[in-house]
Steps between C-alpha positions, in 0.01 A plus 500: 500500500822493305629797315434316165134430604455858613623650167261270298199565714521866401443426129139503374356202312520513122231727350393242249469118517765276356353287222714180454479264202613139524607388154513145379689412183659200332875557447659402184800292602821675385335784322568790722408750238149354463458476870601865558246602223221306671585668838508839349160449327346372826641792700352747253163328515501501878605865512213592267270318743633698793766283648803667651672173592518180295629178627624197290613149558866478602607300199349684209808626329586155364 
């Protein structure tokens, strides 16, 4: 076992599950402000639903 593996095997698993939200949105081409507002609203909604991680498509900023 490597030193790195040994160090990480000593840490307990997280005490709560990690809820992940996958978001899908239509980007407004060239309107970064609108796209950021959309992302912010979707992150807030996901957080209210218990998500601790939200993933978006790679080209959403427009």
